[in-house]
Backbone bond lengths (Angstrom), bond angles and torsions (degrees), N, CA, C in turn:
res aa  C-N    CA-C-N  psi(-1)  N-CA   C-N-CA  omega(-1)  CA-C   N-CA-C  phi
1 X - - - 1.449 - - 1.539 110.89 -
2 X 1.326 118.06 -38.60 1.463 120.75 178.08 1.524 110.03 -67.17
3 X 1.329 116.46 -43.05 1.459 119.25 177.24 1.527 111.00 -62.37
4 X 1.324 116.89 -38.40 1.466 120.47 177.45 1.523 111.67 -64.47
5 X 1.336 117.12 -41.71 1.466 120.66 179.41 1.523 110.75 -64.50
6 X 1.329 116.78 -40.41 1.468 120.59 178.48 1.529 109.98 -66.87
7 X 1.327 117.28 -43.30 1.473 120.00 178.71 1.524 110.56 -60.73
8 X 1.312 116.91 -41.62 1.469 121.77 177.60 1.530 110.28 -61.25
9 X 1.336 116.51 -47.79 1.466 120.52 179.65 1.523 110.75 -59.77
10 X 1.315 117.17 -41.08 1.457 120.11 -179.35 1.529 111.94 -69.83
11 X 1.325 117.80 -32.11 1.477 119.63 174.34 1.531 109.91 -63.29
12 X 1.320 116.87 -43.73 1.468 119.01 175.85 1.525 110.49 -63.84
13 X 1.329 116.19 -42.73 1.469 120.79 -177.26 1.526 112.39 -60.86
14 X 1.323 117.58 -24.06 1.462 119.88 176.39 1.526 111.27 -60.38
15 X 1.334 117.81 -22.21 1.468 121.46 179.35 1.534 112.07 -92.45
16 X 1.302 117.85 -8.44 1.464 120.90 -171.48 1.519 116.02 -73.95
17 X 1.323 121.10 -19.32 1.465 118.00 172.54 1.539 112.20 -59.45
18 X 1.327 117.59 -15.80 1.472 121.33 176.82 1.527 112.46 -82.39
19 X 1.304 118.35 -2.81 1.474 122.14 -177.37 1.524 110.81 -55.35
20 X 1.319 116.62 135.89 1.470 122.31 -175.69 1.526 114.31 -87.86
21 X 1.316 118.33 3.28 1.465 121.51 176.74 1.515 114.68 92.04
22 X 1.326 117.65 -4.67 1.469 120.36 178.94 1.520 110.00 -94.06
23 X 1.350 117.76 126.83 1.470 119.83 176.45 1.534 110.60 -57.33
24 X 1.315 115.27 147.92 1.462 123.05 -175.50 1.519 108.75 -108.42
25 X 1.328 117.44 124.61 1.464 121.99 -179.68 1.527 110.05 -74.41
26 X 1.327 115.16 136.61 1.470 122.39 174.31 1.519 106.94 -147.80
27 X 1.326 115.41 117.74 1.458 121.74 -173.40 1.532 107.64 55.53
28 X 1.323 118.03 -126.71 1.466 119.93 -176.62 1.533 112.68 -101.68
29 X 1.328 117.27 18.93 1.458 122.35 -177.39 1.518 109.95 -128.80
30 X 1.318 116.32 173.70 1.460 121.45 171.29 1.525 108.45 -121.58
31 X 1.318 114.98 151.05 1.465 121.42 -178.33 1.515 109.99 -133.64
32 X 1.322 114.25 155.74 1.449 124.43 173.73 1.526 105.80 -134.75
33 X 1.312 118.36 167.41 1.469 118.17 176.78 1.530 113.46 -55.77
34 X 1.340 116.59 -47.05 1.470 118.79 -179.68 1.523 111.57 -63.69
35 X 1.316 117.52 -38.41 1.460 120.22 179.84 1.520 110.46 -66.12
36 X 1.322 118.17 -39.88 1.464 120.84 178.82 1.528 110.57 -62.81
37 X 1.322 117.15 -43.30 1.467 120.79 178.33 1.524 110.25 -65.79
38 X 1.325 116.72 -44.47 1.469 120.97 178.94 1.515 110.65 -58.88
39 X 1.331 116.55 -47.26 1.464 120.23 -177.82 1.526 111.85 -66.46
40 X 1.312 117.86 -39.20 1.462 120.20 178.26 1.525 110.12 -64.10
41 X 1.317 117.45 -47.14 1.463 120.84 179.23 1.527 111.26 -63.61
42 X 1.333 116.73 -45.36 1.467 120.12 179.72 1.523 111.18 -62.97
43 X 1.306 117.02 -38.23 1.466 122.06 -179.93 1.529 110.05 -64.40
44 X 1.329 116.71 -46.49 1.460 120.38 177.40 1.526 111.25 -62.48
45 X 1.322 116.98 -42.60 1.458 121.87 -179.78 1.526 111.94 -66.91
46 X 1.312 116.68 -44.26 1.463 121.09 -178.83 1.527 110.84 -59.29
47 X 1.325 116.18 -49.00 1.461 118.44 -178.43 1.530 111.90 -74.26
48 X 1.328 118.58 -26.35 1.456 120.52 174.13 1.534 109.90 -65.43
49 X 1.315 116.76 -42.05 1.467 120.38 176.71 1.528 109.93 -62.78
50 X 1.334 116.96 -40.32 1.468 121.00 176.89 1.527 110.29 -61.50
51 X 1.323 117.26 -48.79 1.456 121.46 -179.39 1.524 110.81 -58.15
52 X 1.309 117.14 -49.13 1.469 120.62 -177.59 1.530 111.28 -64.48
53 X 1.311 117.48 -40.37 1.466 119.84 177.82 1.526 110.27 -62.44
54 X 1.313 116.58 -46.32 1.464 120.08 -179.21 1.519 111.35 -63.36
55 X 1.325 117.74 -41.42 1.461 120.33 178.46 1.527 111.77 -64.77
56 X 1.316 116.42 -29.54 1.465 121.21 178.28 1.527 112.42 -86.14
57 X 1.321 116.60 2.29 1.459 120.03 179.86 1.514 113.68 76.17
58 X 1.312 116.71 20.71 1.465 121.96 -178.86 1.525 110.17 -107.30
59 X 1.310 114.92 160.98 1.454 120.18 175.01 1.525 108.31 -81.72
60 X 1.330 118.26 127.61 1.470 119.37 177.05 1.530 110.93 -59.47
61 X 1.317 115.31 150.31 1.466 119.71 176.91 1.522 109.89 -62.52
62 X 1.330 116.70 146.46 1.471 118.45 177.52 1.519 111.33 -65.21
63 X 1.312 115.05 152.42 1.458 122.86 -177.71 1.532 109.52 -82.83
64 X 1.327 115.73 115.59 1.469 121.20 176.69 1.528 111.27 -122.46
65 X 1.345 117.00 16.88 1.452 120.61 179.42 1.526 110.15 -65.50
66 X 1.315 116.54 143.93 1.463 121.13 169.08 1.522 109.64 -81.41
67 X 1.325 114.66 -22.93 1.460 122.96 173.40 1.526 111.81 55.39
68 X 1.321 116.02 -133.80 1.461 120.63 -176.55 1.522 113.24 -81.64
69 X 1.323 116.84 -4.10 1.463 120.02 -177.66 1.527 111.84 -69.70
70 X 1.328 116.41 -19.79 1.466 119.17 -179.94 1.524 109.90 -119.43
71 X 1.299 114.63 153.86 1.457 122.42 170.38 1.519 105.16 -123.58
72 X 1.326 116.26 114.74 1.455 120.87 -175.63 1.531 110.71 -84.97
73 X 1.320 117.31 162.48 1.469 118.83 174.68 1.536 111.90 -56.33
74 X 1.329 117.41 -36.06 1.470 120.29 178.18 1.525 111.36 -64.87
75 X 1.321 116.95 -32.30 1.470 120.53 177.95 1.530 111.72 -62.90
76 X 1.321 116.91 -25.14 1.464 121.97 -175.65 1.528 113.61 -90.16
77 X 1.333 116.78 -1.96 1.471 120.33 -179.41 1.522 110.68 -69.36
78 X 1.325 116.78 152.73 1.473 119.09 173.94 1.528 109.60 -56.80
79 X 1.322 115.85 146.94 1.462 121.93 179.27 1.520 107.55 -102.11
80 X 1.321 115.90 114.13 1.463 121.82 -173.45 1.529 111.32 -104.41
81 X 1.315 115.08 172.36 1.466 120.31 174.99 1.525 110.20 -60.40
82 X 1.327 116.67 -36.61 1.462 120.47 178.29 1.538 110.63 -64.72
83 X 1.337 116.33 -38.40 1.469 119.59 176.20 1.524 110.45 -62.71
84 X 1.319 116.53 -40.72 1.457 120.90 177.41 1.526 110.27 -62.22
85 X 1.325 117.32 -44.76 1.463 120.55 178.79 1.524 111.34 -59.28
86 X 1.329 116.45 -44.00 1.467 120.50 179.07 1.532 110.98 -65.42
87 X 1.314 116.83 -41.89 1.468 121.19 178.81 1.525 109.96 -62.80
88 X 1.313 116.55 -42.15 1.463 120.53 179.18 1.531 110.28 -59.41
89 X 1.317 117.25 -46.38 1.469 120.46 179.71 1.527 111.25 -63.37
90 X 1.303 116.33 -45.64 1.465 121.46 -177.88 1.523 111.64 -65.06
91 X 1.316 116.20 -51.90 1.468 119.95 -172.59 1.521 113.22 -72.84
92 X 1.328 117.81 -36.82 1.468 118.10 178.75 1.524 111.00 -67.73
93 X 1.311 117.70 -33.34 1.465 120.29 176.68 1.531 110.66 -68.52
94 X 1.312 117.20 -43.51 1.464 119.36 177.31 1.526 111.26 -62.03
95 X 1.312 117.18 -41.95 1.468 120.29 178.75 1.527 110.53 -64.08
96 X 1.324 117.23 -40.03 1.461 119.57 178.82 1.527 110.95 -64.63
97 X 1.311 117.64 -43.15 1.472 120.41 177.32 1.519 109.87 -56.25
98 X 1.339 116.29 -46.52 1.462 120.83 178.81 1.519 111.01 -59.14
99 X 1.312 117.28 -48.59 1.465 120.45 -177.48 1.523 111.67 -61.58
100 X 1.319 116.93 -45.67 1.455 120.15 179.67 1.526 111.37 -63.26
101 X 1.309 116.02 -41.63 1.466 119.89 -178.43 1.517 111.41 -66.67
102 X 1.327 116.28 -44.32 1.461 119.68 -178.78 1.527 111.73 -66.71
103 X 1.326 116.86 -38.32 1.475 119.97 179.05 1.520 112.15 -64.10
104 X 1.315 117.32 -24.30 1.467 121.38 -179.73 1.534 112.43 -79.53
105 X 1.331 117.34 -8.35 1.469 121.21 -177.54 1.522 110.06 -100.66
106 X 1.321 115.65 143.00 1.462 118.74 176.87 1.533 109.85 -86.83
107 X 1.335 115.02 169.93 1.468 120.50 -177.09 1.521 112.25 -58.57
108 X 1.327 116.43 -38.40 1.476 119.05 -179.19 1.525 109.98 -60.01
109 X 1.324 116.82 -44.20 1.469 119.38 -178.51 1.522 111.06 -70.70
110 X 1.322 116.88 -39.05 1.458 120.27 179.82 1.531 111.93 -63.85
111 X 1.316 117.02 -31.90 1.459 121.12 -174.62 1.533 113.75 -105.08
112 X 1.309 117.54 7.50 1.469 121.41 -178.55 1.534 110.20 -67.19
113 X 1.310 115.72 129.15 1.463 121.93 177.39 1.524 107.61 -85.78
114 X 1.321 115.31 129.04 1.474 121.89 179.99 1.519 108.16 -129.19
115 X 1.314 116.08 94.52 1.455 120.31 -178.65 1.514 109.97 62.55
116 X 1.332 115.24 -135.22 1.468 118.54 -179.68 1.534 112.26 -101.07
117 X 1.343 116.40 11.94 1.474 120.60 177.96 1.530 109.92 -75.68
118 X 1.321 115.09 153.65 1.456 119.55 172.59 1.521 108.91 -62.39
119 X 1.334 117.03 151.36 1.456 119.01 170.32 1.526 107.49 -67.48
120 X 1.325 115.83 163.15 1.461 118.64 179.03 1.531 110.92 -64.30
121 X 1.324 117.21 -32.17 1.466 119.79 175.87 1.531 110.40 -64.55
122 X 1.335 116.66 -41.24 1.467 120.18 178.24 1.525 111.04 -63.66
123 X 1.330 116.48 -38.73 1.465 120.33 176.72 1.523 109.52 -60.57
124 X 1.334 116.42 -45.92 1.466 120.31 -179.18 1.528 111.01 -61.18
125 X 1.330 117.38 -44.31 1.463 119.58 178.51 1.527 110.89 -63.75
126 X 1.317 117.05 -37.76 1.464 122.09 176.78 1.533 110.48 -58.24
127 X 1.316 116.48 -38.80 1.468 120.89 -179.12 1.521 113.07 -73.87
128 X 1.309 117.37 -8.74 1.448 120.96 175.27 1.517 113.20 -77.94
129 X 1.331 116.42 -1.44 1.467 120.81 179.67 1.525 110.59 -66.50
130 X 1.310 115.52 142.42 1.472 121.05 176.63 1.533 110.89 -110.56
131 X 1.321 116.71 21.37 1.468 121.15 -174.16 1.528 112.71 -53.62
132 X 1.321 117.91 -49.85 1.469 119.91 -174.27 1.529 111.36 -62.86
133 X 1.318 116.79 -44.15 1.467 119.71 178.10 1.522 110.83 -65.69
134 X 1.333 116.20 -41.71 1.466 119.85 179.29 1.525 111.63 -64.80
135 X 1.331 117.28 -29.10 1.463 120.23 179.54 1.529 110.77 -61.25
136 X 1.318 117.18 -36.09 1.466 120.98 176.94 1.531 109.18 -87.35
137 X 1.302 116.64 -42.44 1.465 121.46 174.30 1.510 114.51 79.95
138 X 1.297 114.25 -167.00 1.456 123.86 179.89 1.523 108.03 -90.42
139 X 1.317 116.71 115.70 1.462 121.15 -177.47 1.526 112.23 -99.14
140 X 1.329 116.70 20.70 1.463 120.75 178.09 1.533 110.97 -56.25
141 X 1.321 116.52 -43.61 1.479 120.52 -179.34 1.531 110.47 -61.75
142 X 1.322 116.77 -34.76 1.460 120.99 178.34 1.531 109.64 -63.89
143 X 1.318 115.55 -41.76 1.469 120.25 -179.98 1.526 111.11 -64.42
144 X 1.334 115.26 -40.25 1.466 119.21 -179.44 1.519 111.94 -72.76
145 X 1.347 116.71 -25.88 1.471 120.00 -174.02 1.440 115.43 -88.83
């Protein structure tokens, strides 16, 4: 499911070099192609660190991400084919790490309740969200227009 979500995001991202430079409103935030890629990668990384800490019997690091609440100057840069290539390499590797790690766990470990934290299976399903990519969407029409 994580690999599918990343593949979906990258299919949308193939249209993002057509982005006109204006941030796109989604819910109470704004997104750009770079911000969507940053948030997807950070989201995968954040929960991967949580998973590994929990498997090692450690407390995950506290969450200090600014996440979608900020739009950085880098988020506003044009999104090029080279950016897409870099995103593809980064995100497919993160998705593969997730898939390999999850496949190595049995159902008992995936569904183990630990305090008020989500189970590891719930974390994995959470990462199947395509929200960030959908926030920018398919910009094919922008390219044609």
